[in-house]
C-alpha positions, 0 to 999 in steps of 0.5 A: 558307508563304503567298503574300500580296503584303502582310502585317501583323506585330503584336508584342505585349507578352505571351502573353495579348495575342497569344492574344487577337488571334490568336483574334479574327482567326481566329474569324470564318473565318480560317485558321492557317498556321504560324510565327505566320502566319494569314489572316483572313476577308478574306484578309489575312495576319497574323503575331501574335508576342510581344515577344522573338521576334526577340531569341530568333531573331536576337540576336548575344548568343546563340550561333549554335547557340542561335539555330538551335535557337530557329528550329527550335523555331518552324518547326512551330508554328502559334501562336508559343509564345515560352517553348518557343522560348526553352527550346529556345535555352537548352537548346542553349547 
């Protein structure tokens, strides 16, 4: 994971906006970590996600097996792909 004492989480409306911010923070020497986390060139840790990620992972309206499938789909990702996470949750139930 990361060892930052503080970090910034940014939740954006669409994938294009999330991708633009992700690339802007990485471009000048940043480092991608995992689960949507990155470290910018100044060492600040960010998590760039789309609106809907928290619902896919934590919504009480989803069955536990679907929430677990969503979480497991997210774990190996560097940049978050909400469509793939939702597809994994939907496939699980």
